[in-house]
C-alpha positions in Angstrom: -68.5 43.1 -11.2 -66.2 45.0 -8.9 -64.4 43.3 -6.0 -63.7 46.5 -4.2 -64.2 50.3 -4.3 -62.8 51.6 -7.6 -63.1 55.3 -6.9 -60.4 57.1 -4.8 -62.9 58.6 -2.4 -65.2 56.6 -0.1 -68.3 58.6 -1.1 -69.3 60.4 -4.3 -69.5 64.2 -4.4 -72.7 66.3 -4.7 -73.8 66.6 -8.4 -71.5 63.7 -9.4 -73.1 61.3 -12.0 -72.6 57.7 -11.0 -73.8 54.3 -12.0 -76.5 52.7 -9.9 -78.0 49.2 -9.8 -81.5 48.8 -8.4 -81.6 46.6 -5.3 -85.3 46.7 -4.4 -88.5 48.7 -5.0 -90.5 50.4 -2.2 -93.5 52.7 -2.0 -91.2 55.7 -1.8 -89.0 54.8 -4.7 -86.0 52.5 -5.3 -83.2 51.4 -3.1 -80.0 51.2 -5.2 -76.4 50.2 -4.9 -73.4 52.2 -6.2 -70.9 49.6 -7.6 -68.1 52.1 -8.1 -68.2 52.9 -4.4 -68.1 49.4 -2.9 -71.9 49.0 -3.4 -72.9 51.6 -0.8 -76.7 52.0 -0.5 -78.6 54.9 -2.1 -82.2 55.9 -2.7 -84.0 57.3 -5.8 -87.4 58.6 -4.8 -90.2 58.3 -7.3 -90.3 62.0 -8.1 -86.6 61.8 -9.1 -87.0 59.1 -11.7 -88.5 61.0 -14.7 -89.5 64.5 -15.7 -92.5 63.2 -17.6 -95.9 63.2 -16.0 -96.9 59.6 -16.1 -99.3 57.2 -14.4 -97.2 54.2 -15.4 -95.9 52.0 -12.6 -92.4 52.1 -13.9 -92.4 48.3 -14.5 -89.2 48.6 -16.6 -87.3 49.3 -13.4 -86.7 46.0 -11.7 -84.1 44.5 -9.4 -80.8 44.6 -11.3 -81.8 47.6 -13.5 -78.7 49.7 -14.2 -78.4 53.3 -15.2 -76.7 56.6 -14.3 -77.9 59.0 -11.6 -76.9 62.3 -10.1 -75.9 62.6 -6.5 -78.2 64.9 -4.5 -77.2 64.3 -0.9 -74.5 62.3 0.9 -74.7 61.2 4.5 -71.3 59.7 5.4 -72.4 58.8 8.9 -75.4 56.8 7.8 -73.5 55.6 4.7 -76.3 56.7 2.6 -76.8 58.6 -0.7 -79.8 60.3 -2.3 -79.8 60.3 -6.1 -81.8 61.6 -9.1 -82.2 59.8 -12.4 -84.1 62.6 -14.1 -81.4 65.2 -13.4 -78.8 63.4 -15.6 -78.2 65.2 -18.9 -77.7 63.1 -22.0 -74.0 64.2 -22.4 -73.3 63.4 -18.7 -75.0 60.0 -19.1 -72.7 59.1 -22.1 -69.6 60.2 -20.2 -70.6 58.2 -17.1 -71.2 55.1 -19.1 -67.9 55.5 -21.0 -66.0 55.9 -17.7 -67.8 52.9 -16.2 -66.9 50.7 -19.2 -63.2 51.7 -18.8 -63.4 51.0 -15.0 -64.7 47.5 -15.7 -61.9 46.9 -18.2 -59.2 48.1 -15.8 -60.7 46.0 -13.0 -60.6 42.9 -15.1 -56.9 43.5 -15.6 -56.3 44.2 -11.9 -58.3 41.2 -10.8 -56.1 38.9 -13.0 -53.0 40.8 -11.7 -54.1 40.3 -8.1 -54.6 36.6 -8.7 -51.2 36.2 -10.2 -49.4 38.1 -7.4 -51.7 36.8 -4.7 -52.1 40.2 -3.2 -55.3 42.1 -2.3 -56.7 43.9 -5.3 -57.6 47.0 -3.2 -53.9 47.5 -2.4 -53.2 48.0 -6.0 -55.9 50.6 -6.4 -54.4 52.5 -3.5 -50.9 52.1 -4.7 -51.2 52.5 -8.5 -54.7 52.9 -10.0 -55.9 56.1 -8.3 -52.5 57.8 -9.0 -52.9 56.9 -12.7 -56.5 58.2 -12.6 -55.3 61.5 -11.3 -52.4 61.8 -13.8 -54.1 60.6 -17.0 -57.8 61.2 -16.3 -58.4 57.4 -16.3 -56.1 54.5 -15.7 -57.6 52.9 -18.8 -56.0 55.6 -20.9 -52.7 55.1 -19.0 -52.8 51.4 -19.8 -53.3 52.2 -23.5 -50.3 54.5 -23.4 -48.2 51.6 -22.0 -48.2 50.1 -25.5 -46.0 52.9 -26.7 -44.6 54.5 -23.5 -44.1 51.6 -21.1 -41.3 53.0 -19.0 -42.8 56.5 -18.8 -46.1 55.2 -17.4 -44.5 52.8 -15.0 -42.0 55.3 -13.7 -44.7 57.9 -13.2 -46.1 55.9 -10.3 -42.9 54.2 -9.1 -44.2 50.8 -10.1 -42.3 47.9 -8.4 -39.8 46.4 -10.9 -40.7 42.8 -10.1 -44.4 43.3 -10.9 -44.0 45.4 -14.0 -43.6 42.5 -16.4 -46.5 40.6 -14.9 -48.9 43.6 -15.3 -47.5 44.5 -18.8 -48.2 41.0 -20.2 -51.8 41.1 -18.8 -52.4 44.5 -20.3 -51.0 43.4 -23.7 -53.3 40.4 -23.8 -56.3 42.4 -22.8 -55.6 45.3 -25.2 -55.0 43.0 -28.1 -58.6 41.9 -27.9 -59.7 45.5 -28.3 -57.5 46.5 -31.2 -59.6 47.6 -34.2 -58.6 47.2 -37.8 -59.4 49.4 -40.8 -59.2 48.5 -44.5 -59.4 50.2 -47.9 -58.5 49.5 -51.5 -57.0 51.8 -54.2 -56.1 51.6 -57.8 -53.0 53.3 -59.3 -52.0 53.3 -63.0 -49.1 55.3 -64.5 -48.9 54.5 -68.2 -46.4 57.2 -69.1 -44.0 57.0 -66.1 -44.2 53.3 -65.3 -43.9 51.0 -62.3 -41.3 53.2 -60.5 -43.8 55.9 -60.2 -46.3 53.6 -58.6 -43.6 52.3 -56.2 -42.8 55.9 -55.1 -46.5 56.7 -54.6 -47.1 53.6 -52.5 -43.9 54.2 -50.4 -45.0 57.7 -49.5 -48.4 56.3 -48.4 -46.9 53.9 -45.8 -47.2 56.4 -43.0 -47.1 56.1 -39.2 -49.4 58.2 -37.2 -49.3 58.6 -33.4 -52.7 59.2 -31.9 -53.4 61.6 -29.1 -53.5 60.2 -25.6 -57.3 60.6 -25.2 -57.5 58.3 -28.3 -55.1 55.7 -26.9 -51.7 57.2 -27.6 -50.8 54.3 -29.8 -49.3 54.4 -33.3 -51.0 53.2 -36.5 -48.8 52.0 -39.4 -50.3 51.7 -42.8 -49.6 48.4 -44.6 -50.0 48.3 -48.3 -50.2 45.0 -50.2 -50.6 44.1 -53.9 -54.0 42.6 -54.7 -53.9 42.4 -58.5 -53.1 45.0 -61.1 -53.9 47.8 -60.6 -55.4 47.2 -57.1 -53.6 47.6 -53.8 -55.0 47.1 -50.3 -54.4 49.4 -47.3 -54.8 48.3 -43.7 -54.0 49.6 -40.3 -55.1 49.1 -36.7 -55.6 51.2 -33.5 -57.3 51.1 -30.2 -59.8 53.7 -31.4 -61.7 52.8 -34.6 -62.0 56.3 -35.9 -58.2 56.8 -35.5 -57.7 53.7 -37.7 -60.0 55.0 -40.4 -58.6 58.5 -40.3 -55.0 57.1 -40.7 -56.1 55.4 -44.0 -57.9 58.6 -45.1 -54.6 60.5 -44.5 -52.6 58.0 -46.4 -54.9 58.1 -49.3 -54.8 61.9 -49.4 -51.0 61.8 -49.4 -50.9 59.3 -52.3 -53.6 61.0 -54.3 -51.6 64.3 -54.1 -48.4 62.5 -55.1 -50.2 60.9 -58.0 -51.1 64.3 -59.5 -47.4 65.2 -59.6 -46.7 62.2 -61.8 -50.0 62.5 -63.8 -50.9 59.0 -62.5 -54.5 57.8 -62.3 -55.5 57.3 -58.6 -58.9 55.9 -57.7 -60.2 54.9 -54.3 -62.0 51.6 -55.0 -63.1 51.0 -51.4 -63.4 53.7 -48.9 -61.8 53.1 -45.5 -64.0 51.1 -43.1 -63.7 49.3 -39.8 -63.2 45.5 -40.2 -65.5 43.3 -38.1 -63.5 41.1 -35.7 -64.8 37.8 -37.0 -63.6 38.7 -40.6 
């Protein structure tokens, strides 16, 4: 859980969709906490929970229940927020949950960084994280870009030189645990033109694709290995699973078109798929 406020503003804005955690139930509704805003208190009245007409007692909402909610009113003097669960649209809910997952990942990195530097974690949010949020949409996406554009990202926020290496090593360790691999198998035979044709086809399939920043900004390289005549394996990795799969799809497309030029037989034996981490 968060050790400090992770949003750049002290209070959310009206109509903003935020994560809430139920603190306690009352006759009027549910008192909740907003973890992204240093756990300030909020209230979701009973008529703001669901659009459905129901006589149920909403027993599924207990202390610790977590979901997204839309901000209706903010009282900064009383440090209080009124929210609505029923007003959240499905798309907004998904976006909110995705951002929250990124925030938790970034916070785990900054917590470890703070422990190593022995400086308050909130200082780093003020100094670096909120600037990255503003420039890249989310500091998580900026951290992913660090894998391929280290100096550019660090220079964009004037990161202290003595702390760069510490943070970079932590990010690398954390990101490696999130790398997703994709795998496929193909078959190539070229009876008339021989092994040199197969080598040429495989060589042109060993592509490198740089993914867009919103998908991680990293680069996927296709590795091709001999399995057993006439089978070859294709593999690659990326921070986004679909990017990894699409990289193999593109490689296969290129090799298949090249095979037609040489009248070689090209068959996809195993369609590209995401490899489970424990395999």
